[in-house]
KOLBA-584939 format. One line per 5 residues: number of its first residue (from 1); their letters; for each residue y, x, z of C-alpha. Coordinates in nm, 2 decimals. Layout:
NUM = A = Y:X:Z | ... .
// end
This chain:
1 = XXXXX = -1.10:-8.04:-6.84 | -1.04:-8.06:-6.49 | -1.41:-8.01:-6.38 | -1.47:-7.73:-6.62 | -1.16:-7.57:-6.47 .
6 = XXXXX = -1.35:-7.62:-6.12 | -1.67:-7.46:-6.30 | -1.46:-7.17:-6.42 | -1.31:-7.13:-6.08 | -1.66:-7.13:-5.93 .
11 = XXXXX = -1.80:-6.85:-6.18 | -1.47:-6.65:-6.14 | -1.52:-6.65:-5.77 | -1.87:-6.53:-5.84 | -1.76:-6.25:-6.08 .
16 = XXXXX = -1.48:-6.17:-5.85 | -1.73:-6.08:-5.56 | -1.93:-5.87:-5.79 | -1.61:-5.69:-5.92 | -1.45:-5.62:-5.59 .
21 = XXXXX = -1.63:-5.30:-5.43 | -1.40:-5.03:-5.35 | -1.60:-4.71:-5.45 | -1.58:-4.32:-5.43 | -1.77:-4.29:-5.75 .
26 = XXXXX = -1.93:-4.45:-6.03 | -2.26:-4.61:-5.99 | -2.47:-4.96:-5.93 | -2.19:-5.19:-5.80 | -2.25:-5.56:-5.69 .
31 = XXXXX = -2.38:-5.48:-5.34 | -2.07:-5.62:-5.18 | -2.16:-5.96:-5.33 | -2.50:-5.98:-5.17 | -2.41:-5.89:-4.82 .
36 = XXXXX = -2.07:-5.96:-4.68 | -1.91:-5.76:-4.39 | -1.97:-6.05:-4.16 | -2.32:-6.04:-4.23 | -2.34:-5.66:-4.21 .
41 = XXXXX = -2.18:-5.71:-3.85 | -2.44:-5.95:-3.76 | -2.73:-5.77:-3.89 | -2.61:-5.46:-3.69 | -2.50:-5.65:-3.39 .
46 = XXXXX = -2.51:-5.37:-3.12 | -2.45:-5.07:-3.34 | -2.08:-5.03:-3.16 | -2.22:-5.08:-2.82 | -2.06:-4.84:-2.59 .
51 = XXXXX = -2.40:-4.72:-2.49 | -2.48:-4.65:-2.86 | -2.42:-4.28:-3.01 | -2.31:-4.45:-3.35 | -2.03:-4.65:-3.18 .
56 = XXXXX = -1.79:-4.66:-3.46 | -1.96:-4.44:-3.70 | -2.18:-4.68:-3.94 | -1.92:-4.90:-4.09 | -1.95:-5.17:-4.38 .
61 = XXXXX = -1.69:-4.98:-4.59 | -1.90:-4.66:-4.60 | -2.22:-4.85:-4.67 | -2.06:-5.01:-4.97 | -1.90:-4.70:-5.10 .
66 = XXXXX = -2.24:-4.52:-5.07 | -2.41:-4.78:-5.19 | -2.19:-4.82:-5.53 | -2.27:-4.46:-5.60 | -2.64:-4.52:-5.66 .
71 = XXXXX = -2.75:-4.72:-5.98 | -2.98:-4.97:-5.92 | -2.97:-5.01:-5.53 | -2.92:-5.37:-5.46 | -2.86:-5.46:-5.82 .
76 = XXXXX = -3.21:-5.47:-5.97 | -3.40:-5.77:-6.04 | -3.32:-6.14:-5.98 | -3.11:-6.22:-5.65 | -3.39:-6.27:-5.41 .
81 = XXXXX = -3.53:-5.93:-5.52 | -3.16:-5.77:-5.46 | -3.17:-5.91:-5.11 | -3.47:-5.83:-5.04 | -3.41:-5.47:-5.13 .
86 = XXXXX = -3.12:-5.47:-4.90 | -3.32:-5.63:-4.62 | -3.61:-5.37:-4.66 | -3.37:-5.08:-4.66 | -3.19:-5.17:-4.33 .
91 = XXXXX = -3.50:-5.28:-4.17 | -3.63:-4.93:-4.23 | -3.32:-4.74:-4.13 | -3.27:-4.99:-3.83 | -3.61:-4.86:-3.70 .
96 = XXXXX = -3.52:-4.49:-3.75 | -3.18:-4.55:-3.57 | -3.29:-4.82:-3.28 | -3.16:-4.84:-2.94 | -3.35:-5.15:-2.88 .
101 = XXXXX = -3.61:-5.23:-2.59 | -3.84:-5.52:-2.53 | -3.57:-5.68:-2.29 | -3.25:-5.57:-2.47 | -2.96:-5.82:-2.52 .
106 = XXXXX = -3.03:-6.04:-2.84 | -3.39:-5.90:-2.86 | -3.53:-5.53:-2.97 | -3.43:-5.59:-3.34 | -3.06:-5.62:-3.28 .
111 = XXXXX = -2.99:-5.27:-3.20 | -3.05:-5.08:-3.52 | -2.78:-4.80:-3.61 | -2.75:-4.71:-3.24 | -2.82:-4.34:-3.31 .
116 = XXXXX = -2.67:-4.09:-3.55 | -2.86:-3.79:-3.46 | -3.24:-3.71:-3.35 | -3.27:-3.76:-2.94 | -3.39:-3.50:-2.72 .
121 = XXXXX = -3.38:-3.13:-2.78 | -3.51:-3.12:-3.16 | -3.60:-2.79:-3.31 | -3.42:-2.64:-3.62 | -3.66:-2.76:-3.89 .
126 = XXXXX = -3.63:-2.48:-4.10 | -3.94:-2.39:-4.33 | -3.84:-2.02:-4.46 | -4.09:-2.01:-4.71 | -3.90:-2.27:-4.92 .
131 = XXXXX = -3.69:-2.05:-5.12 | -3.55:-2.32:-5.34 | -3.37:-2.45:-5.03 | -3.28:-2.16:-4.79 | -3.18:-2.22:-4.45 .
136 = XXXXX = -2.81:-2.13:-4.36 | -2.83:-1.90:-4.03 | -2.76:-2.09:-3.72 | -2.78:-2.43:-3.89 | -3.03:-2.69:-3.78 .
141 = XXXXX = -3.19:-2.97:-3.99 | -3.27:-3.20:-3.75 | -3.27:-3.57:-3.80 | -2.96:-3.72:-3.89 | -2.81:-4.03:-4.03 .
146 = XXXXX = -2.97:-4.38:-4.10 | -3.31:-4.23:-4.24 | -3.29:-3.93:-3.99 | -3.37:-3.69:-4.28 | -3.54:-3.34:-4.16 .
151 = XXXXX = -3.60:-3.01:-4.27 | -3.42:-2.79:-4.53 | -3.63:-2.91:-4.81 | -3.47:-3.28:-4.78 | -3.11:-3.14:-4.67 .
156 = XXXXX = -3.12:-2.93:-4.99 | -3.22:-3.17:-5.25 | -3.01:-3.44:-5.10 | -2.70:-3.26:-5.11 | -2.75:-3.16:-5.45 .
161 = XXXXX = -2.78:-3.53:-5.54 | -2.46:-3.62:-5.39 | -2.25:-3.32:-5.46 | -2.22:-3.17:-5.11 | -2.37:-2.84:-4.96 .
166 = XXXXX = -2.58:-2.99:-4.69 | -2.78:-2.67:-4.63 | -2.45:-2.51:-4.53 | -2.28:-2.83:-4.38 | -2.57:-3.01:-4.25 .
171 = XXXXX = -2.35:-3.17:-3.95 | -2.18:-3.37:-4.24 | -2.46:-3.61:-4.21 | -2.36:-3.70:-3.86 | -2.00:-3.70:-3.90 .
176 = XXXXX = -1.89:-3.87:-4.24 | -2.03:-4.20:-4.25 | -2.03:-4.22:-4.63 | -2.22:-3.91:-4.67 | -2.46:-4.03:-4.38 .
181 = XXXXX = -2.52:-4.33:-4.58 | -2.56:-4.15:-4.93 | -2.84:-3.93:-4.80 | -3.03:-4.24:-4.67 | -2.97:-4.39:-5.03 .
186 = XXXXX = -3.09:-4.10:-5.20 | -3.41:-4.08:-4.99 | -3.48:-4.43:-5.09 | -3.38:-4.42:-5.44 | -3.58:-4.07:-5.50 .
191 = XXXXX = -3.97:-4.09:-5.55 | -4.14:-3.88:-5.28 | -4.40:-3.73:-5.55 | -4.68:-3.84:-5.54 | -4.56:-4.14:-5.37 .
196 = XXXXX = -4.32:-4.39:-5.55 | -3.97:-4.41:-5.46 | -3.90:-4.69:-5.18 | -3.66:-4.85:-5.42 | -3.94:-4.91:-5.70 .
201 = XXXXX = -4.17:-5.05:-5.46 | -3.94:-5.31:-5.33 | -3.81:-5.43:-5.64 | -4.14:-5.46:-5.81 | -4.13:-5.16:-6.04 .
206 = XXXXX = -4.42:-4.97:-5.92 | -4.77:-5.02:-6.03 | -5.03:-4.84:-5.82 | -5.27:-4.58:-5.98 | -5.63:-4.56:-5.94 .
211 = XXXXX = -5.57:-4.30:-5.66 | -5.30:-4.52:-5.48 | -5.55:-4.81:-5.48 | -5.83:-4.62:-5.37 | -5.60:-4.49:-5.06 .
216 = XXXXX = -5.55:-4.88:-4.98 | -5.19:-4.86:-5.13 | -5.08:-5.21:-5.30 | -4.75:-5.32:-5.36 | -4.56:-5.42:-5.04 .
221 = XXXXX = -4.33:-5.35:-4.76 | -4.61:-5.14:-4.59 | -4.61:-4.89:-4.90 | -4.24:-4.82:-4.78 | -4.37:-4.73:-4.45 .
226 = XXXXX = -4.62:-4.49:-4.57 | -4.38:-4.33:-4.82 | -4.15:-4.27:-4.48 | -4.37:-4.17:-4.22 | -4.74:-4.24:-4.33 .
231 = XXXXX = -4.89:-3.94:-4.19 | -4.80:-4.09:-3.85 | -4.81:-4.45:-3.87 | -5.05:-4.56:-4.15 | -5.42:-4.57:-4.15 .
236 = XXXXX = -5.47:-4.62:-3.77 | -5.44:-4.99:-3.74 | -5.16:-5.21:-3.60 | -4.93:-4.99:-3.37 | -4.61:-5.02:-3.22 .
241 = XXXXX = -4.41:-4.82:-3.45 | -4.52:-5.02:-3.75 | -4.46:-5.37:-3.57 | -4.11:-5.23:-3.50 | -4.06:-5.18:-3.87 .
246 = XXXXX = -4.20:-5.52:-3.94 | -3.99:-5.68:-3.67 | -3.67:-5.55:-3.83 | -3.78:-5.68:-4.18 | -3.85:-6.01:-4.06 .
251 = XXXXX = -3.50:-6.05:-3.90 | -3.33:-5.95:-4.18 | -3.52:-6.12:-4.46 | -3.49:-6.46:-4.27 | -3.11:-6.39:-4.28 .
256 = XXXXX = -3.11:-6.30:-4.64 | -3.39:-6.43:-4.84 | -3.74:-6.58:-4.76 | -4.03:-6.35:-4.85 | -4.41:-6.42:-4.85 .
261 = XXXXX = -4.55:-6.23:-4.54 | -4.91:-6.23:-4.71 | -4.77:-6.01:-4.99 | -4.51:-5.78:-4.84 | -4.66:-5.70:-4.49 .
266 = XXXXX = -4.95:-5.50:-4.65 | -5.09:-5.15:-4.61 | -5.10:-5.15:-4.23 | -5.46:-5.01:-4.26 | -5.38:-4.80:-4.59 .
271 = XXXXX = -5.52:-4.44:-4.54 | -5.27:-4.16:-4.50 | -5.13:-4.09:-4.85 | -5.13:-3.73:-4.81 | -5.51:-3.77:-4.90 .
276 = XXXXX = -5.39:-3.77:-5.25 | -5.34:-3.40:-5.37 | -4.99:-3.33:-5.32 | -4.87:-2.99:-5.45 | -4.52:-3.02:-5.31 .
281 = XXXXX = -4.40:-2.99:-4.95 | -4.42:-3.35:-4.79 | -4.07:-3.51:-4.80 | -3.86:-3.63:-4.48 | -4.18:-3.52:-4.21 .
286 = XXXXX = -4.47:-3.33:-4.22 | -4.77:-3.55:-4.13 | -4.81:-3.38:-3.77 | -4.45:-3.41:-3.66 | -4.43:-3.60:-3.35 .
291 = XXXXX = -4.27:-3.93:-3.41 | -3.91:-3.98:-3.32 | -3.85:-4.15:-3.01 | -3.60:-4.41:-2.92 | -3.30:-4.29:-2.68 .
296 = XXXXX = -3.52:-4.20:-2.37 | -3.26:-4.36:-2.13 | -3.18:-4.68:-2.32 | -3.48:-4.86:-2.20 | -3.48:-4.75:-1.85 .
301 = XXXXX = -3.10:-4.80:-1.73 | -3.01:-5.14:-1.64 | -2.82:-5.35:-1.84 | -2.49:-5.48:-1.67 | -2.32:-5.79:-1.77 .
306 = XXXXX = -1.99:-5.88:-1.57 | -1.88:-6.23:-1.57 | -1.60:-6.20:-1.29 | -1.28:-6.00:-1.31 | -1.30:-5.91:-0.94 .
311 = XXXXX = -1.24:-5.53:-0.91 | -1.41:-5.50:-0.56 | -1.71:-5.69:-0.70 | -1.72:-5.44:-0.99 | -1.67:-5.11:-0.75 .
316 = XXXXX = -1.92:-5.27:-0.52 | -2.18:-5.30:-0.77 | -2.12:-4.95:-0.90 | -2.16:-4.81:-0.57 | -2.50:-5.00:-0.54 .
321 = XXXXX = -2.63:-4.83:-0.88 | -2.50:-4.45:-0.82 | -2.83:-4.33:-0.62 | -3.07:-4.54:-0.86 | -2.91:-4.41:-1.21 .
326 = XXXXX = -2.84:-4.09:-1.32 | -2.48:-3.97:-1.47 | -2.58:-4.12:-1.80 | -2.24:-4.14:-2.03 | -2.39:-4.41:-2.24 .
331 = XXXXX = -2.49:-4.64:-1.92 | -2.12:-4.59:-1.76 | -1.95:-4.67:-2.09 | -2.16:-4.98:-2.12 | -2.06:-5.08:-1.76 .
336 = XXXXX = -1.71:-5.00:-1.82 | -1.70:-5.19:-2.13 | -1.86:-5.50:-1.97 | -1.62:-5.50:-1.69 | -1.33:-5.47:-1.94 .
341 = XXXXX = -1.42:-5.76:-2.13 | -1.36:-5.99:-1.84 | -1.09:-5.80:-1.65 | -0.72:-5.69:-1.69 | -0.68:-5.34:-1.84 .
346 = XXXXX = -0.52:-5.21:-1.50 | -0.84:-5.32:-1.32 | -1.07:-5.17:-1.59 | -0.86:-4.85:-1.56 | -0.90:-4.85:-1.18 .
351 = XXXXX = -1.27:-4.90:-1.19 | -1.31:-4.57:-1.42 | -1.10:-4.39:-1.17 | -1.35:-4.51:-0.89 | -1.65:-4.44:-1.11 .
356 = XXXXX = -1.54:-4.08:-1.18 | -1.44:-4.04:-0.80 | -1.74:-4.17:-0.65 | -1.97:-4.01:-0.90 | -1.83:-3.67:-0.97 .
361 = XXXXX = -2.17:-3.57:-1.19 | -2.00:-3.84:-1.44 | -1.79:-3.70:-1.70 | -1.61:-3.93:-1.92 | -1.54:-3.82:-2.27 .
366 = XXXXX = -1.34:-3.96:-2.57 | -1.56:-4.27:-2.61 | -1.51:-4.37:-2.22 | -1.14:-4.39:-2.27 | -1.18:-4.57:-2.63 .
371 = XXXXX = -1.31:-4.82:-2.40 | -0.98:-4.86:-2.24 | -0.78:-4.82:-2.56 | -0.96:-5.12:-2.74 | -0.87:-5.30:-2.44 .
376 = XXXXX = -0.52:-5.22:-2.45 | -0.50:-5.30:-2.82 | -0.61:-5.67:-2.75 | -0.40:-5.71:-2.43 | -0.11:-5.94:-2.48 .
381 = XXXXX = 0.18:-5.70:-2.51 | 0.53:-5.74:-2.72 | 0.53:-5.37:-2.76 | 0.30:-5.10:-2.74 | 0.32:-5.01:-2.38 .
386 = XXXXX = -0.02:-5.07:-2.28 | -0.13:-4.89:-2.56 | 0.08:-4.59:-2.53 | 0.00:-4.58:-2.14 | -0.38:-4.56:-2.24 .
391 = XXXXX = -0.30:-4.27:-2.51 | -0.09:-4.08:-2.23 | -0.38:-4.12:-1.98 | -0.61:-3.97:-2.24 | -0.39:-3.68:-2.31 .
396 = XXXXX = -0.35:-3.61:-1.94 | -0.75:-3.59:-1.91 | -0.78:-3.37:-2.20 | -0.82:-3.62:-2.49 | -0.55:-3.61:-2.71 .
401 = XXXXX = -0.56:-3.84:-3.03 | -0.79:-3.74:-3.28 | -0.92:-3.92:-3.59 | -1.16:-4.12:-3.38 | -0.88:-4.21:-3.16 .
406 = XXXXX = -0.68:-4.32:-3.44 | -0.94:-4.54:-3.62 | -1.04:-4.72:-3.28 | -0.69:-4.80:-3.21 | -0.57:-4.92:-3.57 .
411 = XXXXX = -0.89:-5.14:-3.63 | -0.84:-5.30:-3.27 | -0.47:-5.35:-3.35 | -0.57:-5.51:-3.68 | -0.83:-5.73:-3.57 .
416 = XXXXX = -0.63:-5.85:-3.25 | -0.37:-5.96:-3.53 | -0.11:-5.68:-3.45 | -0.07:-5.55:-3.78 | 0.28:-5.40:-3.74 .
421 = XXXXX = 0.19:-5.24:-3.42 | -0.08:-5.06:-3.62 | 0.14:-4.94:-3.86 | 0.39:-4.83:-3.60 | 0.12:-4.65:-3.41 .
426 = XXXXX = -0.03:-4.46:-3.72 | 0.33:-4.33:-3.79 | 0.32:-4.18:-3.42 | -0.03:-4.05:-3.46 | 0.11:-3.86:-3.77 .
431 = XXXXX = 0.39:-3.71:-3.58 | 0.15:-3.59:-3.32 | -0.06:-3.43:-3.61 | -0.33:-3.69:-3.60 | -0.30:-3.88:-3.91 .
436 = XXXXX = -0.56:-4.14:-4.02 | -0.84:-4.03:-4.24 | -0.92:-4.20:-4.56 | -1.16:-4.47:-4.40 | -0.89:-4.55:-4.14 .
441 = XXXXX = -0.61:-4.56:-4.39 | -0.76:-4.78:-4.64 | -0.86:-5.02:-4.37 | -0.50:-5.07:-4.28 | -0.41:-5.09:-4.65 .
446 = XXXXX = -0.65:-5.38:-4.70 | -0.50:-5.55:-4.39 | -0.15:-5.53:-4.51 | -0.24:-5.64:-4.84 | -0.37:-5.98:-4.68 .
451 = XXXXX = -0.02:-6.02:-4.52 | 0.27:-5.84:-4.69 | 0.42:-5.87:-5.02 | 0.34:-5.62:-5.28 | 0.64:-5.45:-5.26 .
456 = XXXXX = 0.63:-5.40:-4.87 | 0.28:-5.25:-4.91 | 0.42:-5.02:-5.17 | 0.69:-4.93:-4.94 | 0.46:-4.82:-4.67 .
461 = XXXXX = 0.24:-4.62:-4.88 | 0.54:-4.42:-5.03 | 0.69:-4.35:-4.68 | 0.34:-4.22:-4.56 | 0.34:-4.01:-4.90 .
466 = XXXXX = 0.69:-3.88:-4.85 | 0.70:-3.84:-4.47 | 0.35:-3.76:-4.36 | 0.19:-3.64:-4.67 | -0.06:-3.90:-4.62 .
471 = XXXXX = -0.17:-3.97:-4.96 | -0.38:-4.29:-5.12 | -0.70:-4.22:-5.27 | -0.92:-4.38:-5.53 | -1.04:-4.64:-5.28 .
476 = XXXXX = -0.66:-4.69:-5.19 | -0.57:-4.74:-5.56 | -0.87:-4.99:-5.60 | -0.76:-5.21:-5.32 | -0.41:-5.21:-5.42 .
481 = XXXXX = -0.52:-5.33:-5.79 | -0.76:-5.58:-5.66 | -0.47:-5.73:-5.44 | -0.21:-5.77:-5.73 | -0.47:-5.87:-5.97 .
486 = XXXXX = -0.58:-6.17:-5.71 | -0.21:-6.25:-5.72 | -0.21:-6.26:-6.09 | 0.04:-5.98:-6.11 | -0.11:-5.77:-6.38 .
491 = XXXXX = 0.20:-5.60:-6.48 | 0.16:-5.42:-6.13 | -0.18:-5.35:-6.20 | -0.10:-5.18:-6.51 | 0.16:-4.97:-6.32 .
496 = XXXXX = -0.08:-4.87:-6.05 | -0.35:-4.77:-6.31 | -0.05:-4.53:-6.42 | 0.00:-4.40:-6.09 | -0.36:-4.37:-6.02 .
501 = XXXXX = -0.38:-4.13:-6.32 | -0.07:-3.94:-6.20 | -0.25:-3.87:-5.88 | -0.55:-3.69:-6.05 | -0.79:-3.98:-6.03 .
506 = XXXXX = -0.97:-4.15:-6.31 | -1.02:-4.51:-6.31 | -1.38:-4.59:-6.29 | -1.59:-4.89:-6.37 | -1.49:-5.10:-6.06 .
511 = XXXXX = -1.12:-5.05:-6.10 | -1.15:-5.15:-6.48 | -1.39:-5.45:-6.37 | -1.11:-5.57:-6.13 | -0.82:-5.56:-6.38 .
516 = XXXXX = -1.04:-5.75:-6.61 | -1.11:-6.00:-6.36 | -0.76:-6.05:-6.34 | -0.69:-6.13:-6.71 | -0.99:-6.37:-6.69 .
521 = XXXXX = -0.78:-6.58:-6.39 | -0.49:-6.59:-6.66 | -0.75:-6.69:-6.97 | -0.62:-6.40:-7.14 | -0.91:-6.33:-7.36 .
526 = XXXXX = -0.78:-6.07:-7.58 | -0.65:-5.87:-7.28 | -1.01:-5.89:-7.16 | -1.13:-5.73:-7.47 | -0.86:-5.48:-7.45 .
531 = XXXXX = -0.99:-5.36:-7.11 | -1.33:-5.32:-7.24 | -1.23:-5.13:-7.52 | -1.02:-4.90:-7.31 | -1.32:-4.83:-7.08 .
536 = XXXXX = -1.53:-4.73:-7.38 | -1.23:-4.49:-7.50 | -1.18:-4.32:-7.16 | -1.58:-4.27:-7.15 | -1.64:-4.49:-6.87 .
541 = XXXXX = -1.96:-4.69:-6.93 | -1.93:-5.07:-6.85 | -2.20:-5.21:-6.60 | -2.34:-5.54:-6.55 | -2.03:-5.65:-6.40 .
546 = XXXXX = -1.83:-5.57:-6.69 | -2.03:-5.75:-6.93 | -2.04:-6.07:-6.69 | -1.67:-6.05:-6.68 | -1.60:-5.99:-7.04 .
551 = XXXXX = -1.83:-6.27:-7.15 | -1.71:-6.51:-6.87 | -1.31:-6.43:-6.99 | -1.38:-6.48:-7.34 | -1.58:-6.79:-7.32 .
556 = XXXXX = -1.31:-6.94:-7.07 | -1.03:-6.87:-7.34 | -1.21:-7.06:-7.63 | -1.40:-6.76:-7.76 | -1.76:-6.83:-7.69 .
561 = XXXXX = -1.91:-6.73:-8.04 | -1.75:-6.39:-7.96 | -1.88:-6.37:-7.61 | -2.25:-6.46:-7.74 | -2.24:-6.12:-7.93 .
566 = XXXXX = -2.23:-5.90:-7.64 | -2.57:-6.06:-7.54 | -2.69:-5.83:-7.81 | -2.47:-5.53:-7.70 | -2.62:-5.57:-7.34 .
571 = XXXXX = -2.97:-5.54:-7.49 | -2.87:-5.23:-7.65 | -2.73:-5.09:-7.33 | -3.08:-5.19:-7.15 | -2.89:-5.46:-6.94 .
576 = XXXXX = -3.09:-5.79:-6.92 | -2.82:-6.10:-6.90 | -2.87:-6.28:-6.57 | -2.76:-6.63:-6.44 | -2.40:-6.55:-6.44 .
581 = XXXXX = -2.41:-6.42:-6.77 | -2.57:-6.72:-6.93 | -2.39:-6.97:-6.70 | -2.08:-6.85:-6.81 | -2.14:-6.84:-7.18 .
586 = XXXXX = -2.28:-7.18:-7.14 | -1.95:-7.31:-6.96 | -1.75:-7.16:-7.26 | -1.97:-7.36:-7.51 | -1.93:-7.69:-7.32 .
591 = XXXXX = -1.59:-7.65:-7.31 | -1.57:-7.61:-7.70 | -1.77:-7.93:-7.73 | -2.13:-7.77:-7.81 | -2.35:-7.87:-7.53 .
596 = XXXXX = -2.64:-7.89:-7.77 | -2.60:-7.52:-7.85 | -2.57:-7.48:-7.45 | -2.87:-7.64:-7.39 | -3.05:-7.41:-7.65 .
601 = XXXXX = -2.92:-7.12:-7.47 | -3.09:-7.25:-7.16 | -3.43:-7.25:-7.34 | -3.34:-6.89:-7.44 | -3.24:-6.80:-7.09 .
606 = XXXXX = -3.58:-6.92:-6.97 | -3.80:-6.77:-7.23 | -3.63:-6.45:-7.14 | -3.75:-6.47:-6.77 | -3.41:-6.55:-6.62 .
611 = XXXXX = -3.41:-6.85:-6.39 | -3.12:-7.07:-6.39 | -2.95:-7.16:-6.07 | -2.75:-7.45:-5.95 | -2.44:-7.36:-6.13 .
616 = XXXXX = -2.62:-7.35:-6.45 | -2.79:-7.68:-6.44 | -2.46:-7.84:-6.34 | -2.26:-7.68:-6.58 | -2.51:-7.82:-6.87 .
621 = XXXXX = -2.52:-8.16:-6.69 | -2.12:-8.19:-6.70 | -2.11:-8.06:-7.05 | -2.39:-8.30:-7.19 | -2.22:-8.59:-7.04 .
626 = XXXXX = -1.86:-8.49:-7.20 | -2.04:-8.48:-7.53 | -2.19:-8.82:-7.49 | -2.54:-8.70:-7.48 | -2.67:-8.91:-7.23 .
631 = XXXXX = -3.02:-8.89:-7.32 | -3.04:-8.50:-7.28 | -2.82:-8.55:-6.96 | -3.09:-8.77:-6.79 | -3.37:-8.52:-6.92 .
636 = XXXXX = -3.18:-8.25:-6.75 | -3.11:-8.46:-6.43 | -3.49:-8.52:-6.42 | -3.57:-8.15:-6.43 | -3.33:-8.06:-6.14 .
641 = XXXXX = -3.43:-8.36:-5.94 | -3.80:-8.24:-5.96 | -3.68:-7.86:-5.86 | -3.48:-7.99:-5.59 | -3.15:-7.87:-5.75 .
646 = XXXXX = -2.86:-8.00:-5.56 | -2.59:-8.18:-5.75 | -2.21:-8.05:-5.70 | -1.92:-8.30:-5.67 | -1.78:-8.25:-6.03 .
651 = XXXXX = -2.12:-8.28:-6.23 | -2.23:-8.60:-5.98 | -1.90:-8.77:-6.06 | -1.92:-8.72:-6.44 | -2.28:-8.81:-6.45 .
656 = XXXXX = -2.21:-9.13:-6.24 | -1.93:-9.25:-6.46 | -2.13:-9.19:-6.77 | -2.42:-9.40:-6.66 | -2.22:-9.67:-6.55 .
661 = XXXXX = -1.99:-9.66:-6.90 | -2.32:-9.70:-7.08 | -2.43:-10.00:-6.83 | -2.68:-9.82:-6.65 | -2.55:-9.90:-6.30 .
666 = XXXXX = -2.91:-9.90:-6.15 | -2.99:-9.57:-6.27 | -2.65:-9.44:-6.11 | -2.73:-9.60:-5.76 | -3.04:-9.38:-5.81 .
671 = XXXXX = -2.86:-9.10:-5.86 | -2.63:-9.17:-5.56 | -2.96:-9.19:-5.37 | -3.07:-8.86:-5.47 | -2.72:-8.69:-5.39 .
676 = XXXXX = -2.76:-8.83:-5.04 | -3.13:-8.75:-4.98 | -3.10:-8.40:-5.12 | -2.79:-8.35:-4.89 | -2.62:-8.23:-5.20 .
681 = XXXXX = -2.31:-8.41:-5.09 | -2.18:-8.57:-4.79 | -2.27:-8.94:-4.75 | -1.91:-9.03:-4.75 | -1.81:-8.83:-5.06 .
686 = XXXXX = -2.14:-8.93:-5.25 | -2.08:-9.33:-5.15 | -1.66:-9.30:-5.20 | -1.74:-9.13:-5.56 | -1.96:-9.42:-5.68 .
691 = XXXXX = -1.74:-9.70:-5.53 | -1.45:-9.58:-5.69 | -1.62:-9.54:-6.03 | -1.77:-9.90:-5.99 | -1.42:-10.04:-5.91 .
696 = XXXXX = -1.28:-9.86:-6.20 | -1.54:-9.99:-6.42 | -1.49:-10.35:-6.30 | -1.12:-10.34:-6.36 | -1.16:-10.20:-6.70 .
701 = XXXXX = -1.38:-10.48:-6.80 | -1.15:-10.72:-6.66 | -0.86:-10.62:-6.86 | -1.10:-10.58:-7.18 | -1.04:-10.21:-7.19 .
706 = XX = -1.31:-9.97:-7.36 | -1.50:-9.76:-7.16 .
// end
């Protein structure tokens, strides 16, 4: 039972990753389980560089919130397909927002999401005769956001899709990161007639028509490039723009999932898609639009990397560059940031003063002083003296605290482990009429949940509400409910659900999934089923995560037969059970001693086109051994070995013990060899497990005990 419990924990962790996804609206879900914050930061490694316009704008939390609002994004197909879609999305949008160049640090493909708006002096991109989406006077519809959407006929439908009047408020795409990501995902998920959607292409849901085939369009990553900018980049052979998109894709897919280059990098020679009759305005770009260029100065200005904290050396270097470099804000910020990384706060401040004094054309802005603010947050300081000193300097220079300043300070203090100081500073900002926005506030709440007691976090939220009129939103409640569910405090989760409703919010699918996961931890199948019924009563449509959690919870609590009925319910809802669904059910069946039934379910799973994973095989192997079906276990092991499926510690130990009990020691040694050769386990673990089993077997025989 202990091993089955471990398998349950493994499955629960998978379900947990899928369920915990704070969101602003109902939608696809599950994206956070495919790309972690750490992976997001590594993929877009230099987006927060001081030289980048997007410094601090594109956040992981904003991406997840936006992604979860679009059904199907990152949740269609098997795991490889899901990861491939995310990689393709970031590859194309990274090209659109790149700040990279051939000799950039970490290479040109580590600089995606550097830009937020179209560079240079763009026109207004208003097509007056598109009466369906009339331009608002004075507003411009130039490129903004991850896909740099342009023209009123893109801002209009994008705004309708996400519930924001972007014809009247186009600047929101460059000032609100969630809205910015949503516009990009809208473009990604929406077919651009007569072209398919990028989503359908990368997930294999698009079948080219005769006209498509005649134009040279076949399924592959290249079609996505054609959808986005085919009028400029396609049908002209290989060119730097195409290669840049491919370069980003290769970098991201190598980090996420292997891909066959031969099938995914096609269509370089495809003719321009506009040759297929198109009665509607061409989305995103006109064919004759000049390609968006990278920031003009990024590739021309030198990259400075300080290794010495010497202030005099830094001043000397800056002096040598004055005549050869323009008063470029990004360059000066980058230089200051590099020096601040190796120097003291006082010396970094002195260098900034020297820069402004010796180069009067250079005019620091908020982002410049935020370099010093970040440094002050990381500087050793028993209180907030250094931070307040920097804030006072900013105010004296005409840059009082704003929401961006609040966000920089809070994130830096939290990341530096100074959580109490972050709380203290937020209250001070509130008193100065600069309260945190919802993204910053929720970031702080999440960090508080990791270190404080539930009552302490609740006290902070109460104080913020009563003293500063800062109220939690749906994301806040989702974070809080997830926190108490992970602590197995379902009573508090129920209380928070009540508060959520009192504040005018309606629990969405993700909130219910989190509560359901909490009951799974307690093996309370009846309560899991109650949450499911509650969702249906409230008109909240269950998603894939819901059914996986429900089936897991029922199976874990000894109700596998009841859980299996929900496979039919899923089919009625148009949902296809995946490897998590089947493995959860098999685990429950094995716990109840029905390993034969679980083996039959494996056949059903494969017949329906769902591939078992390592957890599936190891669950079955363990169950067959416990049911004393050694012959079937050996057959399954053969399948695992042929497919290079690694053994897990629990199933490995159970399999060895069963073989040895049945006098098949030689085969046990062979299993040991495979475990070592396949790197399933560390040598010492594999050997010690085998050794302990053999010692136990010898001792049992000496004492005449039944084995």
